[in-house]
N, C-alpha and C positions, 0 to 999 in steps of 0.2 A: 727314898727321900729322908734325909736326916730330920729328928726332931728337935726342937730346943727344950730348955729344962721344963717348960710348961706343958709340954707335950704336943705343942703346936707345931705344925710342918715350917721347917726354915724356909725363908723366901728363897724363890728362885731368883739368880742374878738378871733374868730377863724382866722382872718386874721392878729393878731397881737402875734408873739412868745412871751413866757415870758421873762422878762428880765432877763439879765445874773446878777449872782451874785456877788456883789461887797462888799461893807463894811457892808450890812445889812444882817442878817442870814435868814431874812423873804424870803419865796418863794411862788410862786401862790399856789402849793399845799396845804402848810401851811394854807393859807387864805381860800381855799376852804373847808378844812376839819373844820375849826374852824366856818365858815358859816352855813355848814349843821348841826354841833352840837348846833349851836344857834338857827336855825330853827325848829329842833326837839325838843327842851326844848319849844320854845316859838311862834312856829308856823311862818307864813308869817308876821304877825303883828310885831313879835319881832326881824324879821331880819332888821337891820340897820348897816350901816358901824361903827358907833360907839360901837355897841354891839360886833362886831365881833373883832374890835381892841382891845377892853376891854379882851374879850378872849384870846387874843394872848398875851397880855403883854404890854409891855412898847412901845406902837405904838400910833399914832394918826389915825384917819380915813384918812386923806389925805396920809398917808403912804401907804394905801393901794390901792389907785387908780392907782399908778405906775405899779401895776401888773395886774388888772384886769379892768381897763379904767373907769368903771363906775359900779353903782350897778346892771343894767342889764347884764353887763359882768358878774358880780360875780354870777347871777341868772343862766346865760347860763351854766357858769361852773359847778356850784352845780348840774344842772338838768343832765349833761352829766355824772357827776362822780357818780350819783346815778344810772343812765341807765347802767353803767359799772358793777354794783352788779348783773343785770338780767343775769342769765345763758344762753348761746346761743349754740347750737350745731354748729360745724365747718360748717355743709352743711346741706340742706335740707334731711330728709331721704325719705323712702317709703312710709310712712303712714303721708300724708298731715294733716289729723285731729291731730295726735298726736304732730306734729309739732308746729301747732296752739295752741294747749292747753299748750305745754311746753313753749312757749313765754308767753301766757296770765297768765298762773299759776306762773310763775316765775317774772313777771311783778308785779303781784299782792301781792306776798310774799314782794317784795321789797317796793313797795308803800305804803302799810301798815306798814313799819317801818319808813317810812318818808311821813305821811299824808300831810305835805306842798307842796309836788311835785304835788299832783293832783290839787291844788290851783294855783301853779306857772307855771305848764307847759302848759296851754293854753295862757299863757300872752307872750311866747317867740317863736320864730320859731326853730325848732329842727334840728338844723344843727351842732350839737356837733358830732365829730366823732364816739362816742357808739350809740348815738341816729340815726344816719344816717344807722350804721351798723345793727341796730335791725331792721329798717324799711326795709332796703335791703333784710334781710333774709324772712320777713314776704312776701313782694313781690315775691321772688323766690319761696316760697312754693305756693303761689297762681298763679301766671302765669305758674308755671310747672304743675299746675292741670288744666289749660287751661282757666283760666281767662284772659282777656285782661288787659294791663297794668293799663287802666283807672278802671276797674272794680277791679282789686288788690289794688288800692290805696283807693277805697272806702270802700272794705271791711276793708283793715288794720285798716283806720280810724273809723269804726264803733268799731271794736276791742278795739282800744284806748280810745273810748268814755264809752265803758262798764268798762273798767277798771278805768279809772279816776272818771267818775261818781259814781261808788261805793264806792271809795275811799272819794270823795268829801262829799257824803252823811254820812259817817263815822265820818270824820273830822267836819261836821257841827253839827252832834248829839252831838258829845263829846263837842265841844264849847257851844251849848245850855245847855249841863247839867251844866257845869261851870258857866255860867252866872246864872243859877239858884241854884247853891250851892248845886248841886247833887254831892256828890263825893263818898259816900258809898251805898253798895246793899240796906242797910236799909232806906237811903233817896231816891233812885229810887223806892223802893217798896210803899213808901209813896206817891211818885207823882202818880205812877200807880194807886193806889187806889183812888186817888182824880179824876184821869181822868175816871174810870171806874164808879165811882157814877155820874159823868156828863154825860156819855154814858146811863147810866141806867135810868136817871131821865125821869119820865113819861112815859117809856117803849118804847121810839122812836127808839132805837138802840139796840135791844135785842142780835143779833148776836155779835155786837162788845162787848158788855158788858160782854157776856159770855167767848170771847176768853180771855179779860182781866182779867177774874176770875182766869183762868188758862193759860195763854200763851203757844202756842204750835207752832211748825212749825221748819224749818230748822235754823241753826245760820248763821252768816254772811258768813263764807267761804262755807257754803252748798249753801247758796243763791248764791253767785257768781259762784259757780261750776254749779248749775242748770241753771242759765241765760246763762252762755257761752255755756252750751250744746245747748240752744235753738238756739244762735246766730250762732253756728258752723253748727247746721242743715239747719239753713235758709241760710248760704252761699254754703252749699252742694246743697241745692235745685236748686241754680242758675248757678252753675258750669255745664260744658257740661258733658253728661253721657260717661263714659269710658275714661275721662281723656282729655288731649290736643289734638286738631285736627293733623292730621299727616301733 
């Protein structure tokens, strides 16, 4: 958390209500929506107060600070707004595994639409109302199945690392392709051919070269589901048999 010049932590956006609407039609929600659109198009690198102000219309960057306090405040609001897109059951059900899969699969679907989320979420405390509601739900599922609160928080963090790590990998791969001018399937095929020739050189990596000749295996979503299943199985192995203690 950043500090102000006096060494006191800067206030979190959640402690400051949105300013009342007066002479300007601009509202906090307008800024958040515009910022999400900017980040969706340009990633975290393109997210500047100037870019958000330009997208909103006749506003200066300074006009935004009255509503969001700082860029950190804006990022906090963006992260929570995206988290609000994740569907959550009203309460845990009878099948704890299904509940975890619902949260993880829903989170994965949303984060794929906003890949910048995976890059910015680790930089800010997850204290928005929707973020805390999601965490509370996962804790309820795990504690209800017999985990201690500390164990439940550890398992919840592991789930989030899996979701965010998978999305970060996808975001970095897409960024790498853009940097190297790979924008079409043909360009990607040419890059794979060059990589295959390198792997096959001297017969040093025959299995890798053979796989590159005809790549096979699950796609991105199938990989996510497979590894999520492994993770949930690992959590299950550590939970008390038969459910929570009496």
